[in-house]
N, CA, C, O and the ligand as a Tripos MOL2 file, in Angstrom:
@<TRIPOS>MOLECULE
protein
  321   319    81     0     0
PROTEIN
NO_CHARGES

@<TRIPOS>ATOM
      1 N           0.8440   -1.1950    0.0000 N.3       1 MET1
      2 CA          0.0000    0.0000    0.0000 C.3       1 MET1
      3 C           0.8780    1.2420    0.0000 C.2       1 MET1
      4 O           1.8120    1.3450    0.7950 O.2       1 MET1
      5 N           0.5850    2.1740   -0.8790 N.am      2 SER2
      6 CA          1.4430    3.3580   -0.9320 C.3       2 SER2
      7 C           0.8560    4.4890   -0.0910 C.2       2 SER2
      8 O          -0.3560    4.7010   -0.0550 O.2       2 SER2
      9 N           1.7360    5.1910    0.5700 N.am      3 GLN3
     10 CA          1.3540    6.3050    1.4240 C.3       3 GLN3
     11 C           1.3470    7.5900    0.6070 C.2       3 GLN3
     12 O           2.1020    7.7190   -0.3560 O.2       3 GLN3
     13 N           0.4940    8.5440    0.9870 N.am      4 PRO4
     14 CA          0.5900    9.8450    0.3140 C.3       4 PRO4
     15 C           1.9390   10.5020    0.6170 C.2       4 PRO4
     16 O           2.4370   10.4390    1.7420 O.2       4 PRO4
     17 N           2.5150   11.1270   -0.4010 N.am      5 ILE5
     18 CA          3.8160   11.7650   -0.2700 C.3       5 ILE5
     19 C           3.6260   13.2820   -0.2750 C.2       5 ILE5
     20 O           2.8820   13.8250   -1.0920 O.2       5 ILE5
     21 N           4.2980   13.9430    0.6360 N.am      6 ARG6
     22 CA          4.2270   15.4020    0.6800 C.3       6 ARG6
     23 C           5.6500   15.9660    0.7450 C.2       6 ARG6
     24 O           6.6130   15.2480    1.0160 O.2       6 ARG6
     25 N           5.7510   17.2700    0.4900 N.am      7 MET7
     26 CA          7.0700   17.8740    0.4340 C.3       7 MET7
     27 C           7.3290   18.7640    1.6470 C.2       7 MET7
     28 O           6.4880   19.5740    2.0350 O.2       7 MET7
     29 N           8.5040   18.5950    2.2300 N.am      8 CYS8
     30 CA          8.9500   19.4640    3.3310 C.3       8 CYS8
     31 C           9.2850   20.8500    2.7550 C.2       8 CYS8
     32 O           9.9820   20.9530    1.7460 O.2       8 CYS8
     33 N           8.7830   21.9170    3.4040 N.am      9 ILE9
     34 CA          9.0090   23.2740    2.8790 C.3       9 ILE9
     35 C          10.4690   23.6950    2.9790 C.2       9 ILE9
     36 O          10.8930   24.6240    2.2910 O.2       9 ILE9
     37 N          11.2220   23.0400    3.8080 N.am     10 ASN10
     38 CA         12.5980   23.4700    4.0060 C.3      10 ASN10
     39 C          13.5710   22.7420    3.0830 C.2      10 ASN10
     40 O          14.2650   23.3760    2.2890 O.2      10 ASN10
     41 N          13.6240   21.4170    3.1820 N.am     11 CYS11
     42 CA         14.5940   20.6660    2.3770 C.3      11 CYS11
     43 C          13.9870   20.2150    1.0490 C.2      11 CYS11
     44 O          14.6940   19.7050    0.1800 O.2      11 CYS11
     45 N          12.6890   20.4020    0.8990 N.am     12 ARG12
     46 CA         11.9560   20.0030   -0.2940 C.3      12 ARG12
     47 C          12.0280   18.4940   -0.5540 C.2      12 ARG12
     48 O          11.7940   18.0140   -1.6630 O.2      12 ARG12
     49 N          12.3570   17.7810    0.5050 N.am     13 GLY13
     50 CA         12.3690   16.3350    0.4050 C.3      13 GLY13
     51 C          10.9450   15.8050    0.3120 C.2      13 GLY13
     52 O          10.0350   16.3350    0.9480 O.2      13 GLY13
     53 N          10.7620   14.7770   -0.4680 N.am     14 ARG14
     54 CA          9.4440   14.1690   -0.5920 C.3      14 ARG14
     55 C           9.3650   12.9830    0.3530 C.2      14 ARG14
     56 O          10.1210   12.0170    0.2460 O.2      14 ARG14
     57 N           8.4270   13.0880    1.2790 N.am     15 ILE15
     58 CA          8.3970   12.1830    2.4210 C.3      15 ILE15
     59 C           6.9600   11.7380    2.6480 C.2      15 ILE15
     60 O           6.0110   12.4510    2.3200 O.2      15 ILE15
     61 N           6.8200   10.5490    3.2140 N.am     16 GLU16
     62 CA          5.4750   10.0620    3.5170 C.3      16 GLU16
     63 C           4.7740   11.0230    4.4740 C.2      16 GLU16
     64 O           5.3390   11.4650    5.4750 O.2      16 GLU16
     65 N           3.5480   11.3240    4.1380 N.am     17 GLN17
     66 CA          2.7890   12.3370    4.8750 C.3      17 GLN17
     67 C           2.7550   12.0850    6.3870 C.2      17 GLN17
     68 O           2.8560   13.0180    7.1840 O.2      17 GLN17
     69 N           2.6120   10.8260    6.7630 N.am     18 HIS18
     70 CA          2.4440   10.5540    8.1940 C.3      18 HIS18
     71 C           3.7040   10.8260    9.0110 C.2      18 HIS18
     72 O           3.6280   10.9620   10.2320 O.2      18 HIS18
     73 N           4.8550   10.9070    8.3550 N.am     19 SER19
     74 CA          6.0520   11.2180    9.1450 C.3      19 SER19
     75 C           6.4740   12.6830    9.0310 C.2      19 SER19
     76 O           7.5780   13.0500    9.4300 O.2      19 SER19
     77 N           5.6020   13.5000    8.4930 N.am     20 LEU20
     78 CA          5.8560   14.9420    8.4470 C.3      20 LEU20
     79 C           5.0230   15.6560    9.5220 C.2      20 LEU20
     80 O           4.0070   15.1410    9.9880 O.2      20 LEU20
     81 N           5.4740   16.8350    9.8930 N.am     21 ILE21
     82 CA          4.7100   17.6670   10.8090 C.3      21 ILE21
     83 C           3.8850   18.6280    9.9630 C.2      21 ILE21
     84 O           4.4320   19.3540    9.1330 O.2      21 ILE21
     85 N           2.5940   18.6350   10.1680 N.am     22 ARG22
     86 CA          1.7380   19.4790    9.3590 C.3      22 ARG22
     87 C           1.2460   20.6710   10.1770 C.2      22 ARG22
     88 O           0.6250   20.5190   11.2290 O.2      22 ARG22
     89 N           1.5400   21.8430    9.6630 N.am     23 LEU23
     90 CA          1.1380   23.0750   10.3400 C.3      23 LEU23
     91 C           0.3280   23.9180    9.3840 C.2      23 LEU23
     92 O           0.2690   23.6250    8.1900 O.2      23 LEU23
     93 N          -0.2960   24.9610    9.8960 N.am     24 GLN24
     94 CA         -0.9620   25.8720    8.9980 C.3      24 GLN24
     95 C          -0.9210   27.2900    9.5290 C.2      24 GLN24
     96 O          -0.6680   27.5330   10.7090 O.2      24 GLN24
     97 N          -1.1780   28.2190    8.6210 N.am     25 CYS25
     98 CA         -1.1990   29.6350    8.9660 C.3      25 CYS25
     99 C          -2.6520   30.0980    8.9620 C.2      25 CYS25
    100 O          -3.2970   30.1450    7.9140 O.2      25 CYS25
    101 N          -3.1630   30.4430   10.1530 N.am     26 ILE26
    102 CA         -4.5410   30.9360   10.2560 C.3      26 ILE26
    103 C          -4.5170   32.2910   10.9390 C.2      26 ILE26
    104 O          -3.9070   32.4420   11.9970 O.2      26 ILE26
    105 N          -5.1730   33.2730   10.3490 N.am     27 ASP27
    106 CA         -5.2450   34.6240   10.9130 C.3      27 ASP27
    107 C          -3.8690   35.1260   11.3430 C.2      27 ASP27
    108 O          -3.7200   35.7210   12.4100 O.2      27 ASP27
    109 N          -2.8960   34.8870   10.5260 N.am     28 GLY28
    110 CA         -1.5550   35.3830   10.8150 C.3      28 GLY28
    111 C          -0.8190   34.6420   11.9100 C.2      28 GLY28
    112 O           0.2020   35.1190   12.4050 O.2      28 GLY28
    113 N          -1.3240   33.4830   12.2940 N.am     29 GLU29
    114 CA         -0.6260   32.7100   13.3040 C.3      29 GLU29
    115 C          -0.3290   31.2960   12.8330 C.2      29 GLU29
    116 O          -1.0980   30.7050   12.0750 O.2      29 GLU29
    117 N           0.7880   30.7660   13.2890 N.am     30 VAL30
    118 CA          1.1480   29.4000   12.9430 C.3      30 VAL30
    119 C           0.4860   28.4620   13.9460 C.2      30 VAL30
    120 O           0.6320   28.6340   15.1560 O.2      30 VAL30
    121 N          -0.2310   27.4850   13.4440 N.am     31 ARG31
    122 CA         -0.9760   26.5540   14.3030 C.3      31 ARG31
    123 C          -0.7800   25.1360   13.7960 C.2      31 ARG31
    124 O          -0.3990   24.9150   12.6460 O.2      31 ARG31
    125 N          -1.0500   24.1730   14.6840 N.am     32 PRO32
    126 CA         -1.0690   22.7900   14.1860 C.3      32 PRO32
    127 C          -2.2240   22.6520   13.2060 C.2      32 PRO32
    128 O          -3.2390   23.3350   13.3450 O.2      32 PRO32
    129 N          -2.0830   21.7940   12.2390 N.am     33 PHE33
    130 CA         -3.1670   21.6060   11.2770 C.3      33 PHE33
    131 C          -4.3520   20.9460   11.9550 C.2      33 PHE33
    132 O          -4.2320   19.8810   12.5600 O.2      33 PHE33
    133 N          -5.5120   21.6090   11.8420 N.am     34 ARG34
    134 CA         -6.7010   21.0890   12.5120 C.3      34 ARG34
    135 C          -7.8800   20.9750   11.5680 C.2      34 ARG34
    136 O          -8.7660   20.1450   11.7710 O.2      34 ARG34
    137 N          -7.8960   21.7870   10.5580 N.am     35 GLN35
    138 CA         -9.0790   21.8100    9.7100 C.3      35 GLN35
    139 C          -8.6650   21.8240    8.2480 C.2      35 GLN35
    140 O          -7.5030   22.0450    7.9090 O.2      35 GLN35
    141 N          -9.6300   21.5870    7.4100 N.am     36 ASN36
    142 CA         -9.3020   21.4450    6.0010 C.3      36 ASN36
    143 C          -9.3060   22.7450    5.2180 C.2      36 ASN36
    144 O          -9.1420   22.7400    3.9980 O.2      36 ASN36
    145 N          -9.4900   23.8490    5.9090 N.am     37 SER37
    146 CA         -9.4180   25.1240    5.2030 C.3      37 SER37
    147 C          -8.1070   25.8150    5.5370 C.2      37 SER37
    148 O          -7.4700   25.5080    6.5440 O.2      37 SER37
    149 N          -7.7200   26.7300    4.6990 N.am     38 GLY38
    150 CA         -6.4700   27.4480    4.9280 C.3      38 GLY38
    151 C          -5.3010   26.6690    4.3860 C.2      38 GLY38
    152 O          -5.3900   25.4720    4.1110 O.2      38 GLY38
    153 N          -4.2240   27.3640    4.2430 N.am     39 ARG39
    154 CA         -3.0500   26.7640    3.6590 C.3      39 ARG39
    155 C          -2.2850   25.9860    4.7160 C.2      39 ARG39
    156 O          -2.0000   26.5120    5.7920 O.2      39 ARG39
    157 N          -1.9600   24.7640    4.4230 N.am     40 SER40
    158 CA         -1.1280   24.0220    5.3610 C.3      40 SER40
    159 C           0.2110   23.7170    4.7140 C.2      40 SER40
    160 O           0.3560   23.7640    3.4930 O.2      40 SER40
    161 N           1.1740   23.4080    5.5470 N.am     41 PHE41
    162 CA          2.5010   23.0890    5.0310 C.3      41 PHE41
    163 C           3.1380   22.0280    5.9170 C.2      41 PHE41
    164 O           2.7040   21.7810    7.0420 O.2      41 PHE41
    165 N           4.1710   21.4170    5.3800 N.am     42 TYR42
    166 CA          4.7900   20.2760    6.0530 C.3      42 TYR42
    167 C           6.2500   20.5460    6.3530 C.2      42 TYR42
    168 O           6.9540   21.2110    5.5930 O.2      42 TYR42
    169 N           6.6840   20.0120    7.4840 N.am     43 ILE43
    170 CA          8.0890   20.0950    7.8810 C.3      43 ILE43
    171 C           8.5400   18.6900    8.2780 C.2      43 ILE43
    172 O           7.8190   17.9730    8.9730 O.2      43 ILE43
    173 N           9.7170   18.3080    7.8400 N.am     44 CYS44
    174 CA         10.2060   16.9880    8.2570 C.3      44 CYS44
    175 C          10.9860   17.1170    9.5660 C.2      44 CYS44
    176 O          11.4270   18.2050    9.9390 O.2      44 CYS44
    177 N          11.1430   16.0170   10.2370 N.am     45 HIS45
    178 CA         11.7830   16.0460   11.5490 C.3      45 HIS45
    179 C          13.2360   16.5000   11.4950 C.2      45 HIS45
    180 O          13.7130   17.1730   12.4080 O.2      45 HIS45
    181 N          13.9260   16.1400   10.4470 N.am     46 ASN46
    182 CA         15.3290   16.5760   10.3200 C.3      46 ASN46
    183 C          15.4280   18.0930   10.2810 C.2      46 ASN46
    184 O          16.3640   18.6780   10.8250 O.2      46 ASN46
    185 N          14.4540   18.7260    9.6330 N.am     47 CYS47
    186 CA         14.5190   20.1760    9.4370 C.3      47 CYS47
    187 C          14.1660   20.9680   10.6870 C.2      47 CYS47
    188 O          14.3780   22.1800   10.7210 O.2      47 CYS47
    189 N          13.6400   20.3220   11.7010 N.am     48 LEU48
    190 CA         13.3740   21.0380   12.9540 C.3      48 LEU48
    191 C          14.6720   21.5900   13.5270 C.2      48 LEU48
    192 O          14.6730   22.6020   14.2280 O.2      48 LEU48
    193 N          15.7700   20.9200   13.2230 N.am     49 GLU49
    194 CA         17.0800   21.3380   13.7220 C.3      49 GLU49
    195 C          17.7440   22.3650   12.8100 C.2      49 GLU49
    196 O          18.7930   22.9170   13.1440 O.2      49 GLU49
    197 N          17.1330   22.6130   11.6710 N.am     50 ASP50
    198 CA         17.7530   23.4780   10.6760 C.3      50 ASP50
    199 C          17.5030   24.9500   10.9970 C.2      50 ASP50
    200 O          16.3770   25.3460   11.2970 O.2      50 ASP50
    201 N          18.5600   25.7510   10.9320 N.am     51 LYS51
    202 CA         18.4080   27.1760   11.2540 C.3      51 LYS51
    203 C          17.5230   27.9020   10.2490 C.2      51 LYS51
    204 O          16.9010   28.9100   10.5830 O.2      51 LYS51
    205 N          17.4630   27.4020    9.0350 N.am     52 LYS52
    206 CA         16.6990   28.1000    7.9960 C.3      52 LYS52
    207 C          15.1950   27.8960    8.1110 C.2      52 LYS52
    208 O          14.4110   28.5810    7.4540 O.2      52 LYS52
    209 N          14.8010   26.9410    8.9570 N.am     53 ILE53
    210 CA         13.3840   26.5880    8.9900 C.3      53 ILE53
    211 C          12.5100   27.7640    9.4240 C.2      53 ILE53
    212 O          11.4030   27.9330    8.9120 O.2      53 ILE53
    213 N          12.9940   28.5750   10.3610 N.am     54 MET54
    214 CA         12.1830   29.6920   10.8310 C.3      54 MET54
    215 C          11.9260   30.7000    9.7010 C.2      54 MET54
    216 O          10.8390   31.2660    9.5880 O.2      54 MET54
    217 N          12.9470   30.9070    8.8760 N.am     55 ARG55
    218 CA         12.7860   31.8300    7.7550 C.3      55 ARG55
    219 C          11.7440   31.3250    6.7610 C.2      55 ARG55
    220 O          10.9620   32.0980    6.2070 O.2      55 ARG55
    221 N          11.7520   30.0180    6.5510 N.am     56 LYS56
    222 CA         10.7860   29.4210    5.6290 C.3      56 LYS56
    223 C           9.3630   29.5730    6.1630 C.2      56 LYS56
    224 O           8.4300   29.8580    5.4120 O.2      56 LYS56
    225 N           9.2180   29.3790    7.4640 N.am     57 ILE57
    226 CA          7.8960   29.5050    8.0680 C.3      57 ILE57
    227 C           7.4180   30.9640    7.9900 C.2      57 ILE57
    228 O           6.2470   31.2240    7.7130 O.2      57 ILE57
    229 N           8.3270   31.9030    8.2350 N.am     58 MET58
    230 CA          7.9380   33.3130    8.1910 C.3      58 MET58
    231 C           7.5410   33.7690    6.7870 C.2      58 MET58
    232 O           6.7840   34.7240    6.6130 O.2      58 MET58
    233 N           8.0640   33.0700    5.8100 N.am     59 LYS59
    234 CA          7.6920   33.3940    4.4390 C.3      59 LYS59
    235 C           6.2290   33.0170    4.1770 C.2      59 LYS59
    236 O           5.5160   33.7000    3.4430 O.2      59 LYS59
    237 N           5.8090   31.9210    4.7930 N.am     60 ILE60
    238 CA          4.4360   31.4480    4.6240 C.3      60 ILE60
    239 C           3.4880   32.2320    5.5200 C.2      60 ILE60
    240 O           2.3510   32.5110    5.1410 O.2      60 ILE60
    241 N           3.9540   32.5770    6.6900 N.am     61 CYS61
    242 CA          3.0990   33.2310    7.6870 C.3      61 CYS61
    243 C           3.8160   34.4920    8.1880 C.2      61 CYS61
    244 O           4.2870   34.5240    9.3240 O.2      61 CYS61
    245 N           3.8970   35.5140    7.3560 N.am     62 PRO62
    246 CA          4.7870   36.6520    7.6400 C.3      62 PRO62
    247 C           4.4110   37.4660    8.8740 C.2      62 PRO62
    248 O           5.2720   38.1060    9.4790 O.2      62 PRO62
    249 N           3.1390   37.4480    9.2510 N.am     63 LYS63
    250 CA          2.7420   38.2980   10.3790 C.3      63 LYS63
    251 C           2.8900   37.5940   11.7230 C.2      63 LYS63
    252 O           2.7070   38.2130   12.7710 O.2      63 LYS63
    253 N           3.2070   36.3540   11.7010 N.am     64 ALA64
    254 CA          3.2570   35.5920   12.9470 C.3      64 ALA64
    255 C           4.4230   36.0440   13.8230 C.2      64 ALA64
    256 O           5.5290   36.2980   13.3450 O.2      64 ALA64
    257 N           4.1370   36.1360   15.1150 N.am     65 LYS65
    258 CA          5.2280   36.3130   16.0740 C.3      65 LYS65
    259 C           5.5750   34.9080   16.5180 C.2      65 LYS65
    260 O           4.9670   34.3480   17.4300 O.2      65 LYS65
    261 N           6.5520   34.3670   15.8570 N.am     66 PHE66
    262 CA          6.7750   32.9360   15.9950 C.3      66 PHE66
    263 C           8.2560   32.6670   16.2360 C.2      66 PHE66
    264 O           9.1100   33.0300   15.4280 O.2      66 PHE66
    265 N           8.5360   32.0310   17.3530 N.am     67 GLN67
    266 CA          9.9190   31.7380   17.7220 C.3      67 GLN67
    267 C          10.1590   30.2420   17.6360 C.2      67 GLN67
    268 O           9.2440   29.4350   17.4730 O.2      67 GLN67
    269 N          11.4220   29.9180   17.7520 N.am     68 ARG68
    270 CA         11.7960   28.5240   17.7080 C.3      68 ARG68
    271 C          11.1140   27.6880   18.8040 C.2      68 ARG68
    272 O          10.7060   26.5500   18.5750 O.2      68 ARG68
    273 N          11.0030   28.2870   20.0030 N.am     69 GLU69
    274 CA         10.3330   27.5750   21.1110 C.3      69 GLU69
    275 C           8.8840   27.2740   20.7420 C.2      69 GLU69
    276 O           8.3510   26.2160   21.0760 O.2      69 GLU69
    277 N           8.2510   28.2340   20.0410 N.am     70 ASP70
    278 CA          6.8620   28.0160   19.6340 C.3      70 ASP70
    279 C           6.7630   26.8500   18.6650 C.2      70 ASP70
    280 O           5.8250   26.0540   18.7190 O.2      70 ASP70
    281 N           7.7280   26.7640   17.7970 N.am     71 LEU71
    282 CA          7.7370   25.6660   16.8350 C.3      71 LEU71
    283 C           7.8290   24.3230   17.5670 C.2      71 LEU71
    284 O           7.0860   23.3860   17.2750 O.2      71 LEU71
    285 N           8.7560   24.2540   18.5220 N.am     72 LEU72
    286 CA          8.9250   22.9890   19.2400 C.3      72 LEU72
    287 C           7.6730   22.6310   20.0370 C.2      72 LEU72
    288 O           7.3130   21.4600   20.1520 O.2      72 LEU72
    289 N           7.0180   23.6480   20.5810 N.am     73 LYS73
    290 CA          5.7780   23.4210   21.3150 C.3      73 LYS73
    291 C           4.6820   22.8830   20.3870 C.2      73 LYS73
    292 O           3.9540   21.9500   20.7270 O.2      73 LYS73
    293 N           4.5930   23.4970   19.2170 N.am     74 LEU74
    294 CA          3.6080   23.0470   18.2400 C.3      74 LEU74
    295 C           3.8510   21.6050   17.8140 C.2      74 LEU74
    296 O           2.9170   20.8220   17.6400 O.2      74 LEU74
    297 N           5.1120   21.2800   17.6530 N.am     75 VAL75
    298 CA          5.4490   19.9280   17.2280 C.3      75 VAL75
    299 C           5.0020   18.9240   18.2880 C.2      75 VAL75
    300 O           4.4700   17.8600   17.9730 O.2      75 VAL75
    301 N           5.2290   19.2840   19.5470 N.am     76 GLU76
    302 CA          4.7970   18.4220   20.6450 C.3      76 GLU76
    303 C           3.2820   18.2200   20.6000 C.2      76 GLU76
    304 O           2.7880   17.1000   20.7360 O.2      76 GLU76
    305 N           2.5580   19.3150   20.4100 N.am     77 GLU77
    306 CA          1.0950   19.2520   20.3090 C.3      77 GLU77
    307 C           0.6550   18.3590   19.1580 C.2      77 GLU77
    308 O          -0.2520   17.5380   19.2890 O.2      77 GLU77
    309 N           1.3210   18.5440   18.0390 N.am     78 THR78
    310 CA          0.9610   17.8060   16.8420 C.3      78 THR78
    311 C           1.1730   16.3120   17.0270 C.2      78 THR78
    312 O           0.4210   15.4910   16.5000 O.2      78 THR78
    313 N           2.2080   15.9760   17.7830 N.am     79 MET79
    314 CA          2.5600   14.5710   17.9590 C.3      79 MET79
    315 C           1.6540   13.8820   18.9740 C.2      79 MET79
    316 O           1.4750   12.6650   18.9310 O.2      79 MET79
    317 N           1.0800   14.6720   19.8920 N.am     80 SER80
    318 CA          0.3280   14.0370   20.9850 C.3      80 SER80
    319 C          -1.0890   13.6660   20.5330 C.2      80 SER80
    320 O          -1.8650   13.1230   21.3190 O.2      80 SER80
    321 ZN         12.9190   18.8010    5.5680 Zn       81 ZN81
@<TRIPOS>BOND
     1     1     2 1
     2     2     3 1
     3     3     4 2
     4     3     5 am
     5     5     6 1
     6     6     7 1
     7     7     8 2
     8     7     9 am
     9     9    10 1
    10    10    11 1
    11    11    12 2
    12    11    13 am
    13    13    14 1
    14    14    15 1
    15    15    16 2
    16    15    17 am
    17    17    18 1
    18    18    19 1
    19    19    20 2
    20    19    21 am
    21    21    22 1
    22    22    23 1
    23    23    24 2
    24    23    25 am
    25    25    26 1
    26    26    27 1
    27    27    28 2
    28    27    29 am
    29    29    30 1
    30    30    31 1
    31    31    32 2
    32    31    33 am
    33    33    34 1
    34    34    35 1
    35    35    36 2
    36    35    37 am
    37    37    38 1
    38    38    39 1
    39    39    40 2
    40    39    41 am
    41    41    42 1
    42    42    43 1
    43    43    44 2
    44    43    45 am
    45    45    46 1
    46    46    47 1
    47    47    48 2
    48    47    49 am
    49    49    50 1
    50    50    51 1
    51    51    52 2
    52    51    53 am
    53    53    54 1
    54    54    55 1
    55    55    56 2
    56    55    57 am
    57    57    58 1
    58    58    59 1
    59    59    60 2
    60    59    61 am
    61    61    62 1
    62    62    63 1
    63    63    64 2
    64    63    65 am
    65    65    66 1
    66    66    67 1
    67    67    68 2
    68    67    69 am
    69    69    70 1
    70    70    71 1
    71    71    72 2
    72    71    73 am
    73    73    74 1
    74    74    75 1
    75    75    76 2
    76    75    77 am
    77    77    78 1
    78    78    79 1
    79    79    80 2
    80    79    81 am
    81    81    82 1
    82    82    83 1
    83    83    84 2
    84    83    85 am
    85    85    86 1
    86    86    87 1
    87    87    88 2
    88    87    89 am
    89    89    90 1
    90    90    91 1
    91    91    92 2
    92    91    93 am
    93    93    94 1
    94    94    95 1
    95    95    96 2
    96    95    97 am
    97    97    98 1
    98    98    99 1
    99    99   100 2
   100    99   101 am
   101   101   102 1
   102   102   103 1
   103   103   104 2
   104   103   105 am
   105   105   106 1
   106   106   107 1
   107   107   108 2
   108   107   109 am
   109   109   110 1
   110   110   111 1
   111   111   112 2
   112   111   113 am
   113   113   114 1
   114   114   115 1
   115   115   116 2
   116   115   117 am
   117   117   118 1
   118   118   119 1
   119   119   120 2
   120   119   121 am
   121   121   122 1
   122   122   123 1
   123   123   124 2
   124   123   125 am
   125   125   126 1
   126   126   127 1
   127   127   128 2
   128   127   129 am
   129   129   130 1
   130   130   131 1
   131   131   132 2
   132   131   133 am
   133   133   134 1
   134   134   135 1
   135   135   136 2
   136   135   137 am
   137   137   138 1
   138   138   139 1
   139   139   140 2
   140   139   141 am
   141   141   142 1
   142   142   143 1
   143   143   144 2
   144   143   145 am
   145   145   146 1
   146   146   147 1
   147   147   148 2
   148   147   149 am
   149   149   150 1
   150   150   151 1
   151   151   152 2
   152   151   153 am
   153   153   154 1
   154   154   155 1
   155   155   156 2
   156   155   157 am
   157   157   158 1
   158   158   159 1
   159   159   160 2
   160   159   161 am
   161   161   162 1
   162   162   163 1
   163   163   164 2
   164   163   165 am
   165   165   166 1
   166   166   167 1
   167   167   168 2
   168   167   169 am
   169   169   170 1
   170   170   171 1
   171   171   172 2
   172   171   173 am
   173   173   174 1
   174   174   175 1
   175   175   176 2
   176   175   177 am
   177   177   178 1
   178   178   179 1
   179   179   180 2
   180   179   181 am
   181   181   182 1
   182   182   183 1
   183   183   184 2
   184   183   185 am
   185   185   186 1
   186   186   187 1
   187   187   188 2
   188   187   189 am
   189   189   190 1
   190   190   191 1
   191   191   192 2
   192   191   193 am
   193   193   194 1
   194   194   195 1
   195   195   196 2
   196   195   197 am
   197   197   198 1
   198   198   199 1
   199   199   200 2
   200   199   201 am
   201   201   202 1
   202   202   203 1
   203   203   204 2
   204   203   205 am
   205   205   206 1
   206   206   207 1
   207   207   208 2
   208   207   209 am
   209   209   210 1
   210   210   211 1
   211   211   212 2
   212   211   213 am
   213   213   214 1
   214   214   215 1
   215   215   216 2
   216   215   217 am
   217   217   218 1
   218   218   219 1
   219   219   220 2
   220   219   221 am
   221   221   222 1
   222   222   223 1
   223   223   224 2
   224   223   225 am
   225   225   226 1
   226   226   227 1
   227   227   228 2
   228   227   229 am
   229   229   230 1
   230   230   231 1
   231   231   232 2
   232   231   233 am
   233   233   234 1
   234   234   235 1
   235   235   236 2
   236   235   237 am
   237   237   238 1
   238   238   239 1
   239   239   240 2
   240   239   241 am
   241   241   242 1
   242   242   243 1
   243   243   244 2
   244   243   245 am
   245   245   246 1
   246   246   247 1
   247   247   248 2
   248   247   249 am
   249   249   250 1
   250   250   251 1
   251   251   252 2
   252   251   253 am
   253   253   254 1
   254   254   255 1
   255   255   256 2
   256   255   257 am
   257   257   258 1
   258   258   259 1
   259   259   260 2
   260   259   261 am
   261   261   262 1
   262   262   263 1
   263   263   264 2
   264   263   265 am
   265   265   266 1
   266   266   267 1
   267   267   268 2
   268   267   269 am
   269   269   270 1
   270   270   271 1
   271   271   272 2
   272   271   273 am
   273   273   274 1
   274   274   275 1
   275   275   276 2
   276   275   277 am
   277   277   278 1
   278   278   279 1
   279   279   280 2
   280   279   281 am
   281   281   282 1
   282   282   283 1
   283   283   284 2
   284   283   285 am
   285   285   286 1
   286   286   287 1
   287   287   288 2
   288   287   289 am
   289   289   290 1
   290   290   291 1
   291   291   292 2
   292   291   293 am
   293   293   294 1
   294   294   295 1
   295   295   296 2
   296   295   297 am
   297   297   298 1
   298   298   299 1
   299   299   300 2
   300   299   301 am
   301   301   302 1
   302   302   303 1
   303   303   304 2
   304   303   305 am
   305   305   306 1
   306   306   307 1
   307   307   308 2
   308   307   309 am
   309   309   310 1
   310   310   311 1
   311   311   312 2
   312   311   313 am
   313   313   314 1
   314   314   315 1
   315   315   316 2
   316   315   317 am
   317   317   318 1
   318   318   319 1
   319   319   320 2
@<TRIPOS>SUBSTRUCTURE
     1 MET1         2 RESIDUE 1 A MET
     2 SER2         6 RESIDUE 1 A SER
     3 GLN3        10 RESIDUE 1 A GLN
     4 PRO4        14 RESIDUE 1 A PRO
     5 ILE5        18 RESIDUE 1 A ILE
     6 ARG6        22 RESIDUE 1 A ARG
     7 MET7        26 RESIDUE 1 A MET
     8 CYS8        30 RESIDUE 1 A CYS
     9 ILE9        34 RESIDUE 1 A ILE
    10 ASN10       38 RESIDUE 1 A ASN
    11 CYS11       42 RESIDUE 1 A CYS
    12 ARG12       46 RESIDUE 1 A ARG
    13 GLY13       50 RESIDUE 1 A GLY
    14 ARG14       54 RESIDUE 1 A ARG
    15 ILE15       58 RESIDUE 1 A ILE
    16 GLU16       62 RESIDUE 1 A GLU
    17 GLN17       66 RESIDUE 1 A GLN
    18 HIS18       70 RESIDUE 1 A HIS
    19 SER19       74 RESIDUE 1 A SER
    20 LEU20       78 RESIDUE 1 A LEU
    21 ILE21       82 RESIDUE 1 A ILE
    22 ARG22       86 RESIDUE 1 A ARG
    23 LEU23       90 RESIDUE 1 A LEU
    24 GLN24       94 RESIDUE 1 A GLN
    25 CYS25       98 RESIDUE 1 A CYS
    26 ILE26      102 RESIDUE 1 A ILE
    27 ASP27      106 RESIDUE 1 A ASP
    28 GLY28      110 RESIDUE 1 A GLY
    29 GLU29      114 RESIDUE 1 A GLU
    30 VAL30      118 RESIDUE 1 A VAL
    31 ARG31      122 RESIDUE 1 A ARG
    32 PRO32      126 RESIDUE 1 A PRO
    33 PHE33      130 RESIDUE 1 A PHE
    34 ARG34      134 RESIDUE 1 A ARG
    35 GLN35      138 RESIDUE 1 A GLN
    36 ASN36      142 RESIDUE 1 A ASN
    37 SER37      146 RESIDUE 1 A SER
    38 GLY38      150 RESIDUE 1 A GLY
    39 ARG39      154 RESIDUE 1 A ARG
    40 SER40      158 RESIDUE 1 A SER
    41 PHE41      162 RESIDUE 1 A PHE
    42 TYR42      166 RESIDUE 1 A TYR
    43 ILE43      170 RESIDUE 1 A ILE
    44 CYS44      174 RESIDUE 1 A CYS
    45 HIS45      178 RESIDUE 1 A HIS
    46 ASN46      182 RESIDUE 1 A ASN
    47 CYS47      186 RESIDUE 1 A CYS
    48 LEU48      190 RESIDUE 1 A LEU
    49 GLU49      194 RESIDUE 1 A GLU
    50 ASP50      198 RESIDUE 1 A ASP
    51 LYS51      202 RESIDUE 1 A LYS
    52 LYS52      206 RESIDUE 1 A LYS
    53 ILE53      210 RESIDUE 1 A ILE
    54 MET54      214 RESIDUE 1 A MET
    55 ARG55      218 RESIDUE 1 A ARG
    56 LYS56      222 RESIDUE 1 A LYS
    57 ILE57      226 RESIDUE 1 A ILE
    58 MET58      230 RESIDUE 1 A MET
    59 LYS59      234 RESIDUE 1 A LYS
    60 ILE60      238 RESIDUE 1 A ILE
    61 CYS61      242 RESIDUE 1 A CYS
    62 PRO62      246 RESIDUE 1 A PRO
    63 LYS63      250 RESIDUE 1 A LYS
    64 ALA64      254 RESIDUE 1 A ALA
    65 LYS65      258 RESIDUE 1 A LYS
    66 PHE66      262 RESIDUE 1 A PHE
    67 GLN67      266 RESIDUE 1 A GLN
    68 ARG68      270 RESIDUE 1 A ARG
    69 GLU69      274 RESIDUE 1 A GLU
    70 ASP70      278 RESIDUE 1 A ASP
    71 LEU71      282 RESIDUE 1 A LEU
    72 LEU72      286 RESIDUE 1 A LEU
    73 LYS73      290 RESIDUE 1 A LYS
    74 LEU74      294 RESIDUE 1 A LEU
    75 VAL75      298 RESIDUE 1 A VAL
    76 GLU76      302 RESIDUE 1 A GLU
    77 GLU77      306 RESIDUE 1 A GLU
    78 THR78      310 RESIDUE 1 A THR
    79 MET79      314 RESIDUE 1 A MET
    80 SER80      318 RESIDUE 1 A SER
    81 ZN81       321 GROUP 0 **** ****
């Protein structure tokens, strides 16, 4: 059985959807993906350690006041 493949916004690696972190930008804030509306994007686990990841996220969600700690918190939420 083949899994859906999605692309990480940072490394552009094509990875199985279930092993990516899916976030979205709603009302200028970065949130875990919860609903089917709005733009969502994917980050792979390797890229969480990448310094460029914050810049990539800010490009998608420019108004967000979003720090690295917030990203790690979101990832925890997404995983639980
Ligand atoms: Zn990646």
